C-alpha positions, 0 to 999 in steps of 0.5 A, spaced: 500 500 500 502 506 497 502 511 503 502 517 498 496 515 494 492 514 500 494 520 504 487 522 506 485 516 509 492 515 513 491 522 516 484 520 518 486 513 521 491 517 525 487 522 527 482 517 529 487 513 533 490 519 537 483 521 539 481 514 541 488 514 545 487 521 548 480 519 550 482 512 553 487 516 557 482 521 560 480 520 567 474 522 571 478 523 577 481 530 578 489 530 579 491 531 586 495 537 588 499 538 594 495 545 596 492 550 592 495 557 592 493 563 595 491 566 589 487 560 587 483 560 594 482 568 593 479 567 586 474 561 589 472 566 594 471 572 589 468 567 584 463 565 589 461 572 591 460 574 584 456 568 582 451 570 588 444 574 586 446 582 588 443 586 592 443 582 598 441 584 605 446 587 609 448 582 615 447 583 622 455 584 624 453 588 630 456 585 637 460 580 633 468 580 632 470 584 626 473 579 621 473 582 614 475 575 611 469 572 615 463 569 612 459 576 613 464 581 610 468 577 605 464 579 599 465 586 600 471 590 597 469 597 600 470 596 608 472 602 612 473 599 619 474 605 624 477 605 631 474 609 637 480 614 635 477 615 628 483 611 624 481 605 619 484 599 622 484 595 616 490 599 614 494 599 620 498 592 622 499 595 629 492 593 630 493 586 631 494 587 638 487 588 639 480 584 638 475 589 634 468 588 636 463 591 631 459 596 635 455 599 629 455 599 621 452 603 615 448 601 612 445 598 617 442 591 618 437 589 612 439 594 608 440 592 600 447 592 599 452 590 593 459 588 592 462 595 592 457 598 597 461 603 601 460 599 608 463 603 614 464 599 621 465 602 628 469 598 632 471 598 639 477 594 642 478 588 647 484 586 649 487 579 646 487 574 651 
């Protein structure tokens, strides 16, 4: 059999064999990784947040520990968290010495908010311990 005269048939047969071989090598179990990178984890939270229906009701965070990465606040990207002296604890690494408790929020509980709504939280400090 002359391969030059049957070139289209030979190419088609090769393509079928390659596709069949790749299909046989495929696996329905995901590849195991040691641990996801931090960017992957952040992308997952971002993807979940953007997949939700917005606007939503502002959660009740008054009296709770301030945790911008916790389930109540993780989707919001415009948070100002004010200490009693007026400084924003979000941008002050020295504030790691205290536990911050939310005393009030603007907008308040139940208000309709979106991912980018400006949220201002008033905080009070409790000593770590």
